[in-house]
Structure formats: C-alpha cells, structure tokens
C-alpha positions as CSV (number, residue, x, y, z in Angstrom):
1,M,115.0,-59.9,162.6
2,M,117.5,-58.4,165.1
3,K,119.0,-56.3,162.3
4,I,115.6,-54.9,161.4
5,Q,114.8,-54.1,165.1
6,K,118.1,-52.4,165.5
7,R,117.7,-50.4,162.3
8,T,114.2,-49.3,163.5
9,Q,115.5,-48.2,166.9
10,F,118.3,-46.3,165.2
11,L,115.8,-44.4,162.9
12,C,113.6,-43.6,165.9
13,L,116.6,-42.2,167.7
14,I,117.5,-40.0,164.7
15,L,113.9,-38.8,164.4
16,A,113.8,-38.0,168.1
17,L,117.0,-36.0,167.9
18,M,115.7,-34.1,164.8
19,L,112.5,-33.2,166.6
20,A,114.5,-32.1,169.7
21,S,116.7,-30.0,167.4
22,C,113.6,-28.4,165.8
23,A,112.1,-27.6,169.2
24,T,115.4,-26.1,170.4
25,T,115.6,-24.0,167.2
26,S,112.1,-22.8,167.6
27,E,112.7,-21.8,171.3
28,S,115.9,-20.0,170.4
29,D,114.4,-18.4,167.3
30,P,110.7,-17.8,167.7
31,F,110.6,-16.4,164.1
32,A,112.0,-19.5,162.5
33,R,108.5,-20.9,161.8
34,Y,107.5,-18.0,159.7
35,S,108.4,-17.3,156.0
36,T,109.6,-13.9,155.0
37,D,106.3,-13.0,153.6
38,Q,104.5,-14.0,156.7
39,L,106.8,-11.9,158.8
40,R,106.1,-8.9,156.6
41,Q,102.4,-9.5,156.7
42,M,102.4,-9.7,160.5
43,G,104.5,-6.6,160.7
44,E,102.0,-4.8,158.5
45,K,99.1,-5.9,160.8
46,F,100.9,-4.7,163.9
47,L,101.7,-1.4,162.1
48,A,98.1,-0.9,161.1
49,G,97.1,-1.5,164.8
50,G,99.6,1.1,166.0
51,E,101.8,-1.5,167.8
52,L,105.1,-0.2,166.5
53,V,107.4,-2.3,168.7
54,Q,105.9,-5.5,167.5
55,A,105.8,-4.2,163.9
56,L,109.5,-3.4,164.0
57,K,110.3,-6.8,165.5
58,F,108.6,-8.7,162.7
59,L,109.7,-6.4,159.9
60,S,113.3,-6.4,161.1
61,Q,113.4,-10.2,161.0
62,A,112.0,-10.1,157.5
63,E,114.8,-7.6,156.5
64,L,117.4,-10.1,157.8
65,R,116.0,-12.7,155.5
66,E,115.6,-10.5,152.4
67,P,117.4,-7.1,152.8
68,N,116.5,-6.1,149.3
69,N,112.8,-6.8,149.5
70,P,111.2,-3.4,148.6
71,S,107.9,-4.1,150.5
72,V,109.8,-4.9,153.7
73,Q,111.9,-1.7,153.4
74,Y,108.7,0.4,152.7
75,Y,106.9,-0.8,155.8
76,L,110.0,-0.5,157.9
77,G,110.1,3.1,156.7
78,L,106.5,3.7,157.7
79,A,107.1,2.1,161.1
80,Y,110.1,4.4,161.8
81,D,108.2,7.3,160.4
82,Q,105.3,6.8,162.8
83,R,107.7,6.5,165.7
84,G,109.2,9.8,164.7
85,S,112.6,8.4,163.6
86,Q,112.9,10.4,160.4
87,A,116.5,9.4,159.6
88,E,115.7,5.7,159.8
89,A,112.5,6.2,157.9
90,Y,114.4,8.0,155.1
91,D,117.0,5.2,154.8
92,H,114.3,2.5,154.5
93,Y,112.3,4.5,151.9
94,Q,115.5,5.0,149.9
95,K,116.3,1.3,150.1
96,A,112.8,0.4,148.9
97,L,113.2,2.8,145.9
98,T,116.7,1.4,145.1
99,A,115.2,-2.1,145.0
100,K,112.1,-0.9,143.1
101,P,112.5,2.5,141.4
102,D,108.9,2.8,140.4
103,Y,107.5,2.0,143.8
104,A,104.8,4.6,143.9
105,E,103.8,4.1,147.6
106,A,107.4,4.5,148.7
107,S,107.8,7.7,146.6
108,N,104.6,9.1,148.1
109,A,105.8,8.3,151.7
110,L,109.2,9.8,151.0
111,G,107.5,12.9,149.7
112,S,105.4,13.2,152.8
113,L,108.7,13.0,154.9
114,Y,110.3,15.7,152.8
115,A,107.2,18.0,153.1
116,R,107.2,17.7,156.9
117,Q,110.9,18.7,156.8
118,G,110.0,21.8,154.7
119,K,111.8,20.4,151.7
120,Y,108.9,21.3,149.4
121,D,110.7,20.9,146.0
122,L,111.9,17.4,146.9
123,A,108.5,16.5,148.2
124,M,106.8,17.7,145.0
125,D,109.3,15.6,142.9
126,S,108.5,12.5,144.9
127,F,104.8,13.0,144.6
128,R,105.0,13.5,140.9
129,K,107.2,10.5,140.6
130,A,104.5,8.4,142.3
131,L,101.8,9.8,140.0
132,S,103.9,8.9,137.0
133,N,103.5,5.2,137.7
134,P,100.3,4.1,135.8
135,M,100.1,1.1,138.1
136,Y,99.8,3.2,141.2
137,S,96.6,1.9,142.8
138,T,96.0,5.0,145.1
139,P,97.1,8.0,143.1
140,F,94.7,10.3,144.9
141,Y,97.0,10.3,148.0
142,A,99.9,11.7,146.0
143,Q,97.5,14.2,144.3
144,F,96.2,15.3,147.6
145,N,99.7,15.7,149.0
146,I,100.7,17.9,146.1
147,G,97.8,20.1,147.1
148,R,99.0,20.2,150.7
149,V,102.5,21.3,149.5
150,Y,100.9,24.1,147.5
151,E,98.8,25.1,150.5
152,M,101.9,25.1,152.7
153,K,103.6,27.4,150.2
154,G,100.7,29.8,150.3
155,D,99.2,29.0,146.8
156,K,95.6,28.2,147.7
157,D,94.3,28.4,144.1
158,M,96.7,25.6,143.0
159,A,96.0,23.6,146.2
160,L,92.3,23.8,145.5
161,Q,92.8,22.5,142.0
162,Q,94.8,19.5,143.3
163,Y,92.1,18.7,145.9
164,R,89.5,18.7,143.2
165,E,91.6,16.3,141.1
166,A,92.0,14.1,144.2
167,V,88.2,13.7,144.7
168,H,87.9,13.2,141.0
169,L,90.2,10.2,141.3
170,F,88.5,9.0,144.5
171,P,85.0,10.5,145.1
172,S,84.8,9.4,148.7
173,Y,88.0,11.2,149.8
174,S,86.7,13.0,152.9
175,L,90.0,14.7,153.9
176,A,90.3,16.3,150.4
177,Y,86.8,17.7,150.6
178,Y,87.5,19.1,154.1
179,R,90.7,20.9,152.8
180,M,88.6,22.2,149.9
181,G,86.1,23.6,152.4
182,L,88.7,25.4,154.4
183,I,90.1,27.1,151.3
184,L,86.7,28.0,149.9
185,E,85.7,29.4,153.3
186,S,88.9,31.6,153.3
187,F,87.9,32.8,149.9
188,K,84.5,33.9,151.3
189,R,82.7,31.4,149.0
190,G,80.4,30.2,151.7
191,D,77.9,28.1,149.7
192,E,80.7,26.2,148.0
193,A,82.5,25.7,151.3
194,R,79.4,24.3,153.0
195,Q,78.9,21.9,150.1
196,A,82.5,20.7,150.4
197,Y,82.1,20.1,154.1
198,K,78.8,18.3,153.4
199,M,80.6,16.0,151.0
200,A,83.4,15.4,153.6
201,I,80.7,14.3,156.1
202,L,78.9,12.1,153.6
203,S,82.2,10.5,152.7
204,N,83.1,9.9,156.3
205,P,80.4,10.5,158.9
206,D,83.1,10.6,161.7
207,N,85.0,13.5,160.2
208,V,84.8,15.7,163.3
209,E,86.5,18.8,161.9
210,A,84.2,18.8,158.9
211,H,81.1,18.4,161.1
212,L,82.3,21.4,163.2
213,R,82.8,23.7,160.2
214,F,79.6,22.6,158.5
215,G,77.7,23.0,161.8
216,V,79.0,26.5,162.4
217,M,78.4,27.7,158.9
218,S,74.9,26.2,158.9
219,Y,74.1,28.0,162.1
220,T,75.4,31.3,160.6
221,A,73.2,30.7,157.5
222,G,70.1,30.0,159.7
223,E,69.9,26.3,158.7
224,L,69.3,25.1,162.2
225,E,68.6,21.4,161.3
226,N,72.1,20.9,159.8
227,A,73.6,22.9,162.6
228,L,72.0,20.8,165.3
229,Y,72.9,17.6,163.6
230,S,76.6,18.3,162.9
231,L,77.4,20.2,166.2
232,S,75.8,17.4,168.3
233,R,78.0,14.9,166.3
234,V,81.1,16.9,167.3
235,V,80.2,16.7,171.0
236,K,79.6,12.9,170.7
237,L,82.7,12.1,168.6
238,A,85.2,14.3,170.3
239,P,84.2,15.0,174.0
240,G,86.5,17.1,176.1
241,T,88.2,18.7,173.1
242,P,88.3,22.4,172.1
243,M,86.1,21.5,169.1
244,A,83.5,20.0,171.4
245,E,83.5,23.1,173.6
246,E,83.0,25.3,170.5
247,A,80.2,23.1,169.3
248,K,78.5,23.3,172.7
249,R,78.5,27.1,172.7
250,Y,76.5,27.0,169.5
251,L,74.2,24.3,170.8
252,D,73.5,26.2,173.9
253,S,72.3,29.2,171.8
254,M,69.7,26.8,170.3
255,K,68.2,25.5,173.5
256,S,64.9,27.0,172.8
257,V,64.6,24.8,169.8
258,V,64.4,21.6,171.9
259,G,62.7,22.8,175.1
260,D,60.4,25.4,176.6
261,Q,59.0,26.3,180.0
262,S,55.5,24.8,179.6
263,K,54.2,22.5,182.3
264,N,54.5,19.2,180.4
265,S,57.8,19.8,178.6
266,T,61.4,19.5,179.4
267,P,62.7,22.6,181.3
268,M,65.5,24.2,179.3
269,G,67.7,24.0,182.4
270,Q,67.8,20.3,182.0
271,I,68.9,20.5,178.3
272,H,72.6,20.0,177.9
273,A,74.6,19.5,174.7
274,G,75.8,16.2,176.1
275,N,72.4,14.7,176.7
276,V,70.7,15.7,173.5
277,E,71.1,13.5,170.5
278,V,70.2,14.6,167.0
279,L,69.7,12.0,164.3
280,S,69.1,12.1,160.5
281,N,67.5,9.5,158.3
282,R,71.1,8.3,157.5
283,D,71.5,7.3,161.1
284,L,68.0,5.6,161.3
285,M,68.7,3.6,158.2
286,P,72.4,2.5,158.5
287,E,72.1,0.0,155.6
288,G,71.1,2.8,153.2
289,P,73.3,4.2,150.4
290,S,76.4,6.0,151.4
291,L,79.3,7.7,149.7
292,Y,81.7,6.3,152.4
293,T,83.6,3.4,150.9
294,P,86.8,2.8,152.9
295,S,88.1,0.3,150.4
296,V,91.8,1.4,150.5
297,P,94.0,-0.2,153.2
298,E,94.6,2.3,155.9
299,I,98.3,1.5,156.1
300,L,98.8,3.0,152.6
301,K,97.9,6.4,153.7
302,A,101.1,8.4,154.0
303,Q,99.9,11.9,154.2
304,V,101.7,15.2,154.5
305,E,101.8,16.1,158.2
306,F,99.0,13.6,158.9
307,D,99.1,10.2,160.7
308,P,99.0,7.6,157.9
309,R,96.6,5.4,159.8
310,T,93.9,8.0,160.6
311,D,93.4,9.9,157.4
312,G,94.4,13.1,159.2
313,I,91.2,13.4,161.3
314,V,91.8,14.6,164.8
315,T,90.5,12.0,167.2
316,A,89.1,12.5,170.7
317,A,91.9,10.3,172.1
318,S,94.6,12.6,170.7
319,E,93.0,15.6,172.4
320,G,92.5,14.4,175.9
321,K,89.2,12.5,175.8
322,A,89.9,10.7,179.1
323,G,88.3,12.2,182.1
324,A,86.3,14.7,180.2
325,D,83.1,15.9,182.0
326,I,80.8,16.4,179.1
327,A,77.3,16.2,180.6
328,P,75.3,15.7,183.8
329,S,74.8,12.0,184.4
330,L,71.4,10.7,183.6
331,S,69.5,8.0,185.5
332,P,69.1,4.6,183.8
333,E,65.4,5.2,184.3
334,T,65.5,8.4,182.2
335,Q,62.5,8.7,179.9
336,W,63.0,10.3,176.5
337,K,60.9,12.2,174.0
338,Y,61.5,12.6,170.3
339,I,61.1,15.9,168.5
340,I,61.0,15.9,164.7
341,Q,62.2,19.3,163.4
342,V,61.3,19.7,159.8
343,G,62.6,23.2,158.9
344,S,63.7,26.6,160.0
345,F,62.7,29.8,158.2
346,L,63.5,33.5,158.4
347,T,59.9,34.6,158.1
348,R,56.8,33.3,160.0
349,E,54.9,33.4,156.7
350,N,57.1,30.7,155.1
351,A,57.0,28.6,158.3
352,E,53.2,28.8,158.4
353,K,53.1,27.6,154.7
354,I,55.0,24.5,155.7
355,Q,52.9,24.0,158.8
356,K,49.6,24.2,156.8
357,R,50.9,21.7,154.2
358,L,52.0,19.2,156.9
359,E,48.8,19.6,158.9
360,Y,46.8,19.0,155.7
361,R,48.7,15.6,155.5
362,G,47.7,14.8,159.0
363,Y,50.8,15.9,161.0
364,S,50.4,17.8,164.3
365,T,52.8,20.7,164.2
366,T,54.0,23.7,166.2
367,I,56.1,26.8,165.4
368,K,58.8,28.0,167.7
369,D,60.6,31.3,167.7
370,C,64.3,30.8,168.1
371,R,66.6,33.8,168.7
372,H,69.6,33.9,166.4
373,K,72.6,36.0,167.3
374,V,72.8,37.7,163.9
375,L,69.6,36.9,162.0
376,G,67.2,37.7,164.8
377,S,64.1,35.5,164.9
378,I,64.1,32.2,163.1
379,F,60.8,30.3,163.0
380,V,61.2,26.6,163.5
381,V,58.6,24.1,162.4
382,Q,58.4,20.9,164.5
383,L,56.0,18.0,165.0
384,K,54.5,17.5,168.4
385,P,56.8,15.4,170.6
386,I,56.6,11.6,170.3
387,V,57.4,9.3,173.2
388,D,57.8,6.1,171.1
389,E,61.2,5.8,169.4
390,S,60.1,3.4,166.7
391,K,57.1,5.6,165.8
392,A,59.3,8.6,165.6
393,G,61.6,6.7,163.2
394,T,58.6,5.8,161.0
395,V,57.4,9.4,160.9
396,M,60.9,10.5,159.9
397,V,61.0,8.1,157.0
398,G,57.5,9.3,155.9
399,L,58.8,12.9,155.7
400,E,61.5,12.0,153.2
401,S,59.1,12.7,150.3
402,E,58.2,16.2,151.5
403,K,59.7,19.1,149.6
404,H,61.6,22.0,151.2
405,V,62.2,20.2,154.5
406,T,65.3,18.6,156.0
407,P,64.0,16.7,159.0
408,V,66.1,15.8,162.0
409,L,65.1,13.7,165.0
410,I,66.0,15.4,168.4
411,K,66.1,13.0,171.4
412,V,65.8,14.8,174.7
413,P,65.3,13.6,178.3
414,E,62.0,14.1,180.0
415,P,61.9,15.6,183.5
C-alpha cells in the first residue's frame, strides 16, 4: 500500500512539473500554443484589418516554423508591401514563387510591385504568368493590372481592351468599369463613358470617384436626377475632400430644383449640399437585386499603384475627413419634407406630357424651371412635397412602372 501511495505521489509531482514547464514555455513564447497554419491565418486577418505590426509578428513566427511555406511568404510580401518596404516585399514574393512556381497570386503581387517601380516589361511578364495558371481563382485582377500597365505606357486602346476582358471575367468589378469610363471619356465617347461609370456604381455603390464622374457627366447632359443622386453621394461618402467640394459646386447650381421662395416652402438659403439627401429605389429597398457581389477576399487584391485592401477607391479618411465642416448643423427637432423628382426635360412640352400622364394617374405634380449653365432652361417634373417618409417611399415604388422617368427622392429640411 505504501508503495502505491509513493508511486502516486511521484506521478503527481511529475505532472505538476510538466504543467509548470508548459506554463513557463507559454509565458516565454506566447506563440507556442498556435500551429503554423493558425499563425498564418491570424497574420492574414491582421493584414486585412490594416494592423501591419501584428500581422508581421504572426507571419514572422510562422516563417520561423516553415520558411519554405509559400503562403506564409506571400502574405509576408503583402505586409511589407503595404508598409512600403519594397525590398523586403520583393524578397518574400520571390521566396513564395521559388517554393511554388505556379503561385498566381504571388506572381500578380510581384507584377504590381514591378509596375509601381516603372519596370513595365517585368510587370507584364508576371501578370501573364499569373494568367497562365488555369487554377488561378481571381484572374480578373491580373487582367486588370495588364490594362493598368498599358495605360501607364500610354496605350489606352489596349488598356480598354484589357478592362473589358476583366469585367467579362468578373462582371461586378467596379474599379475596371471606372477605368473604362475614364478612357472612354478621354475619347469623347460620352454615352459609353456614362454607362461605364453607371456600371461601376451598380457594382459598388460606394465608388466615390465613379459617382463624381457620373454625376458631373449627367449634369452636363441635363439628366438632373442622376446628377443629384450621384453628386450628393460624393458629399456623403467623402466629406472634406476635393471631390466633395467639386460635387457641392454642381449641387449648388441645382438649388432651385429642391426649393423656392414661396411662403410655405424651404427658402433656398437654407438648402446646403450637406443637408440634402437624395435617394433612389435601390436605397429604399436594400434587399433588392444588386450587381455588387464582394465574394473575393479583400486581401487578394494586389493592384497596380492601388492599396490591395481598398480596391483602389479613394476614401474620405485618406483625404482628410477629420474636422471637415461640410454643412450647417441641424437641430434634432428638424422637420423634413420629401420631394419626388420624376424627370427633367429640355422642352416644357415634354415635361407637360409627363405631367399630364402622371396627373391622369392621380399624382399631384408641378413643373420647375431650372437654369443650366450650358443648356439654359431645364424643366423639372416633381410631385408635390410629402411630409411622411414611409408614404414617400411607397409612392417611389409605385412610380417604378412608369415609362420615361427615373424618380429620385429628395429629402430637405423644413424651415
């Protein structure tokens, strides 16, 4: 019996020492509890969140465990690339490709690095190598990047061709549509450019740059509903930026659309680009169909001269959003009215045709004369203001079946 007790005590002592040893190891090496794959995954998550220091800590530990792991080397390359350490990024991309020569994502990322350094031939070779892998899950990135290289070299025709191929591979590629729009606009192909910008917006409703160009071109063409909608989105998404300032200049020229000097209406002096909101049926029905399908992991986006995590869209934060004074402050008790604008026309005759059709269906309408810098008078057809938000939304949905109208809902403060 004594022998059994002593043996039990001895085993308990050994177990206690082992547990103490594990605790000491864990304290001295906080990464010991993780496998290499877990370290890599955590590094990826920190990288996706922009926390580069933490990403590098976990990925470096994974590299110590498996220095020839191509995924670890690739993500280390991305982390150093985002930090601006091009030499280190290059080394890790090369190590990833040495370990896995057909690593398409690493070839694409290396090509992006070459392109930013002005090494266009090397960049093109890397992008084409990525495309040559039939198992590459996101080939549209490399296709887009080839377009960017052609554009940098001044060959816009070839660039446009590559962007078309990129959206063929991935129809929701907002950035490719935007680049197409810029090229088509430079070619004076306005209708095609506006369609490209429209597709960029449908693919990503937060594409600020596409909204700005679409809004400006819509205003120039006299399509005030599209102009109001997209330009107001620019002010909302990127306050305090040069883009927002440009959008506000156009919105100010359309003040007469949303206010007048009548006794019971909002004085135009109170109308400001920052306190007018313009909505479409897409905004009122967020669960409806959309082209925007962000199904590709953000971290795989290694674009030429663009931040891999943001799809290249300029954000308000990156242009000094903090401290921007964008609009006079409104009281929490502010009352709102809702104006549904159904169309804008170059002749009063066409506006009156729409007005009569809508009034025949029971809508109460009015026609406003808006002064356009180039086109002169534009006749805007609106419904009488509504003070109930839900009713305004219901009316908007009811107008969907109407032909030759593109209704938008304009929300303005009452005096």
